N, C-alpha and C positions, 0 to 999 in steps of 0.2 A: 487412499494409500493405506495399507496395513503394515505396521512395523514388524518385521520378522527377524528374530535373532537366532543365533545358533544355540540350541538348548544344551549342547555339550561343552560350550565355552564359558569360562567364568569371566565376568566383567573385570577388566584391568586397565590401568593406565588412563583412568577417566579424566584426570586433570589435563594430561597431554591432549586427549581427544577433545576436551572442552575448549582448550585454547585454539586448536585447529579449526573446529567448526564455528566457534564464535568469531574468529578472525574473518572467516569467509562470509558469515552472515552480516558482520559489521560493515564490510566494504560494500556489500550489495544493498544494505539499507542506507548507507551513507550517500550512495549515488542518487537516491530519491530526493535528497535535500540540497546537496551541493550543486547539482545540475540546474535546479531552479535559479540559484544565485548567479550562475554563469550565463544564463540565457541572454541578458542584455549585452554582455561582452561578446558573445557569439554573433549577435545581431550586428554589432559594430565591425567585427572582423570580416564576416562574409558580406561584402558590399552588395546591396541589392536584395538581400534576404528580408523577409517580413516575419512578423510574429506568427502569421498563419503558417508559413513553411517551417519555422523553428518549433512550433508547437508539437510537431511530429517527433522531435527529439525526446519529448516527454511521452507523448501519446503512443508512438510506435513501440516503445519499451513496454508501456503498461498493457497494450493490447496483446502483444505476443506472450508476455508473462501471464496474463489472465487466462489466455486460451490454453497454454501448455502446462500450467502448474499441476493440475490433477493428472493428465496423461503422463507427465514426466514422473510423478510419484508412482503411478501404476507400473510404468516401465521399469523403474528402479526396483520395485518389488520382484519383478521377474528376473532381472539380470544381476541384482545385488546392489545394495546401497553404497558400498565403498566405491565401486567402479563408477557409478552414476554421479556420486558427489565429486570425485576427483575429475571426471570428465567435465562436469559443470563448472567447477572452479577453474580448470585450465581454459575452457572456452570463455568464461567471464573475464579472465585476466588478459587473454589474447585479444579479445574484442575491445577491451579498454585501451590497449595500445593502438588498435585500428581507429578508435574514436579520436585519440590524440593526434593521429597522423592525417585526419580527414582534410582533404583539400577543398571540400565543398559540403553544402548541407545534405545533399543526397547521399554522399559517402557516410557522413556522420549518422544519418538516420538508419542506413543499412547496418552500420556497425552496432548501433544501439539494439537492433533487432537480434543480432547474434548475442549481444550481452544479455538480453532478456531470456534467450534460450538457456544460456549458462545459469542464470539466476533461477529459472524454473527447475533445473536439475538439482542445484545444490540446496535450495531452501528446504524442501520436504525431507530430503535425505539427511540433512544436518541433524535434525532432532532424532531421527531414527538411529543414527550412529551414536549419538550421545547417550541415548537410553540403553543401547546395547552394551555400552562400555561402563555404565554406572550401576552400582549395586542397588537393588530395589529400594532399600530404605533411604537412599540418598537421592532418588529420582525426583521427588517433588521440588527439592532445592535446585537441582540441576535445571529443571524446566523453568522455574521462576527466573533463574539467572539467564537462561537462553532467551526467554521472552523479554527481558529488560534491555537486550541489545538494541532493539528498535528504538526504544526511548532514549538511550544514550546517543545513538546516531542522530536522532532528531535534535537533541540538544547541542551536539557539537557541529552538526552539518552546516548550518548557516554561517557560523564563525569561521570554521575551517575552509568552507567554500569561498568566503570573502578573502581570506588570506591567500589562498591558492590563485584566485582570479586576479589579485593584485599583481602577481608575477606573470601569469598567462592563463587564459581559460583552459588550455590543454592540460594543465596540472590537475584539474578536477578528475581527469581520467588517469593520468600518469601515476597519481598517488596510489592507485589500486595495484600497480605492478609489483612493487617490493613486498607488499602485504600478501598478495595473491601467490607470488612465487614462493615466499617463505612457507605459507600454509600448505602449498602443494608438495613441497619437498618434505615437510614434516608429516603431512598426511600419508605419504607413501610409506612412512616408517611406523606410524603409531595407530592408524585407524584399524579398527577390528574388521574381520572378514565374515560378517554374517552372510548366510546363504540366501540367495533369491529363491523364490518359489519355483521358477522355471516352468510354470504351468498356468492354465487359465487363459482367458481370451486376451488378445492384444488390445491396447487402448484404441478408442474410436478416433482414428485420424480424420475421417470425413467429418465427424462432429467438430473436431478442432478447426477445420477449414471453414465450416459454416459459422461457428462462433466468431472466429477471427474476422471473416468478411463482414458479418453483421455489425460488430463493434466498429470496425474501420469505416464502413459506410455511414453509420450514425455520426461518427466524429467528423467525417468529411462534410456531411450535410450541415452540421452545426458550425464548423469552422468557416466554411465557404459561404455561409448565408449572407454575410455582410457584402462580399464582392459579387456574388451571383444573384442576390435578392431572394428574400424568403419565399416569394411566390413563383420563383423560376422553376422550369422543368427539371433542371439539374438538382436543385435542392430537394424538391418534393420527390423526385425519382430516387435520390440517394436514401432518403428517409423511408420511402415505401419499400425499397429493396432490402433495407436493414430489417424492417418488420417481417418481410417474407422469409428472409434467411433465418431470423430468430425463431420463427414458427417451425421452419424445417429442422432447426437445431433441437427444439423441444421434442418434435416427433422422433427424431433420431435417438435422442437420449432415452425416450420411453421404450425403445425397441432393442437397443444395442446391449449386449451382455456386459460391456465395460464402458459405460457412457462417460462423457466429460463430467456431467452432473447426474448424480443418482437422484432422480425426481422424488422417490419416496422420502428422502431427507427433507424435502420442502413441504411435505405433508405433516411434519412434526411442527405444531403451531408455534412453540417458543422459538425453535430454530429458524423458522421462516420469518417470524416477526423481528427477531434479532438481526438477521442478515439483511432484511429490507431496510431496517433503520441504519445499519452500518453502511450499506451502499449509498443511501441518501446523504448520510453525514459525510462520507468521503467525497461526494460531489461538492459539498460545501467546504470541506477542509482543503481540498486541492485548489478550489477557486480562491479561498482566503490566502493560501500560501503564495500562489502565483501573483495575485494582485498586490500583495504587500511588497514583494520583491520589485515588481515593475514600478509601483508607485515611488518607492524610495529612490530608485536609480533613474527612472525616466522623467519623473515630475519634480522631485526634490533635488535631483542631481547628486545623490549620495554616491560614493565609491562603492565597489563591491564589498570591501572590508567593513565599511560603515553600515552598509545594508545588512550584512551578516550579523553584526552586533545589534542592530536595531530589531531584527527578527528573532534573535536568540532567546530573549526573556520568556516568551510563551512556551517554546519547546522545552526549555530548561525546567519549567514547573512540572512537566508531565511525570517524570520518574518519581520524585518524592511524593506528590499528591496521590499517584496511583498506589504506591506502597502503603499509604496511610488511610485508604478508603475502605479497608476491610470491615471495621465496625459499622460504618455508614451503609455499606452494601447489605450487611446482615439486617440492618434496621429497615431500610427502604425497599430492598429488592432491586433486581436489575432494571426493570422498566422505569420505576420512579427515579432511581439514581441517574439513569441515562437521560431522562427528561430534564432533571435539574442541570446536568451538564450541557444539554442542548440549549437551554434557556440562557446559561452563562455565555455560551458561544454566540448566540443571537445578540445578546446585549453588547458583546464586544464589537461585532460588525456594525450594529446600529450606532454605536459610539462613533465609529469612523464616518458613517454617513452624515451624522449630525455635526461633527466638529472639524474634520480634516479639511484643510485649505491648501491652496497651492504654495503658500508661504510656509516654509518648514517650521514645525512646532512639535517636535517629537515627544517631549515629556508630557505635554497637555493633550496632544491630539492622538498620536499613534500608540504610545506606550500603554495607556489604560486599556485600549481595545486588544492589544497584543496579550496583556496579562489575563484579561477575561477569556479570550479564546484559548489560551493555554490551560486555564482551569477547566474550561469546557471539554477540551480534548481529553484531559486526564480523567475526568469523571465519566466520559461517554464511551470512548473507544475500547479501553480494556474491559469495561463493564459489558459491552455488547459481545465482545469476543468470548468472555466468560459465560454469558448467558447461552450463546450458541453451543459452546462446548458442553455445558452442563445439561443440555437438553438431549444429548445423544448417549447411547450406550458406549462403553469403553472400546468396543470393536470398531466403532465408527468415528473415534476422536480424530484420527489422522485425516481421513477423507473429509470429515465435516470441517476441520480447520482449513483444509485446502480450498473447499468451496467458499468459505468465508473470505479467505484472502483473495480468491478470484473475484468475488463480488465487489470487494473494496477496490481492486484494480480497475474494474469496469467503471465504478463510481469516479475514480480519478480521471479516467479518459473523458467522461461526460463533463466533469467539472472544468477541466482545462479547455475543452471545446466550447463550452458555454461562455467562459470568460473571454476567450479569444474572439468569439462571435460578437459579444456585447461591446467589448472595447473598441473594435474596429481600428481605424487609423485617425485618431484626433490630430488636428493641425494647430491647435492653440491650447494655452493653459486652461482656458475656460472649458473648451471642448473636452480636454482630458479630465477635468474635475467631474463634469457631467457623466462622461463615459465610465469612470471608476465608480461613481455613486450608483449608476445603473448596474454595474457588475456586482457591487456589494449587496444591492437589493436582490439580485438573482441568487446570491449566496444565502441571504436570509430566507428566501422562498424555499430553497432546498432544505434548510434547517427546520423550518416550520413543518414541512412535509415529514421530516424525520421525527419531529415531536409527535405527530399523529401516530406514526407506526410505533414509537416508543410507548405511547399510552396504550396502544393495542397489546404490546408485549406485556405491560403491567396487568392489563385486564385478563389476558390469557393465563398468566401465572396465578392470578387470584382464582380464576375458575378451576384451574388444575389443583387448587388446594395447596399450592406451594408455600404460601405465606410470604412474609417479608424476606425471609432468608433463602428463597428458592435457589437451588443450584449452587449454594455456597459451601457445600461439603466437599467430599473427596474429588468430585469431578472438576471443581474449579477453585482457584484461590484468588486472593485479592488482586493479583496482577492480571487477572483475566485469562491466564494461560491454562489449558487443560492439564490437570494433574494426572500423571500416569496411574493406571490401575491394573498393573500386572500385565495382562494380555493386551497386546496392541495388534 
């Protein structure tokens, strides 16, 4: 997506625009964390549902969001960012109400797919609108503030989710309604009206379908492997079909004038290595988050609120550590700093494997691992986002960041699917302990693979002569967000 402003308009009302777009971005990010906390309550409410079926409440959203993010940004370039943002916000808010009204799991998953479409429309256009309304000299600060919203949502999400679930799991969706409605009303009044390009090719909808089907079949094959059997025709057929569709998607992307993924971006070595590491790390992160929530509620018997408080220390570390890593980033470079973060994250999961027992022991068992994983996330994820952004020219910042976000969503789908597959359906405390240990080992495997690609990133930066401070100039800041460089 390329951010196109009206050259004849002067940025104005940036504070009001900032409040509107960040409110929308906040609720869309918040959903990623509070829905995890609500999953066990949904399982109890929908009698007969399984973790396998409920995993699609998470994965359905992530699949659609991943597939539509880049095409939605390109569509917004054509029709105008203001209209696309408001349409996305309205759809996200309406579908939140539909989620809360869900009489069954199928309805809930369907409403989450609509929610993902709304999120895909509002996320890329939110930054475009903010930059259009902000004076050039103030844009770096605006981008840093916009980028910090995800960290704030991560910190507040588990606790807020726990509070809401104590009343009813439906409140994790109802909370979006007043915020979304207020932002929509205010947006109609204050958002700028930059012109869309109104020209160029339409986004590749066939490519969107191929990518969506490939990710969905991969998730189905992994999630159903426990019940169908790893060697069954249905599992192997799902995985094989996913591979074929992924190949078709890559061929389509190579030939279409407006592909979902611009393949030349992946030939930029630093960008490719950073995104591969981010995808693998998100596999591990999503697995860590889901297992910690399920462990607290299903094995230790914690309430949703207590679970939220138990999970919160890790995410709460992310914003302050992220903001403080600027000097360390300049000294180590993106690859080595990400490697350090991944090692911290691995140590946190290994702590759980070694110490956690079925008898609750939060302070000695779960908390140290939660703190280590929080440090790992803070050192790793913003660093990788910054490395990917810094590797691209300013005219590709928006498209590149959309590809990075898409890759992370695919990683989230795989992480949830792997965890659900490994956990299965334990019938005793001992079986549960063994199943969760296996799931945490799977998370460690994903993190170790991410360490390998992070070391590749460090080597690529060294070969490029970037030095320790590669990419830490105008193109990226300590928060990992791409800094604006005039033309978008």
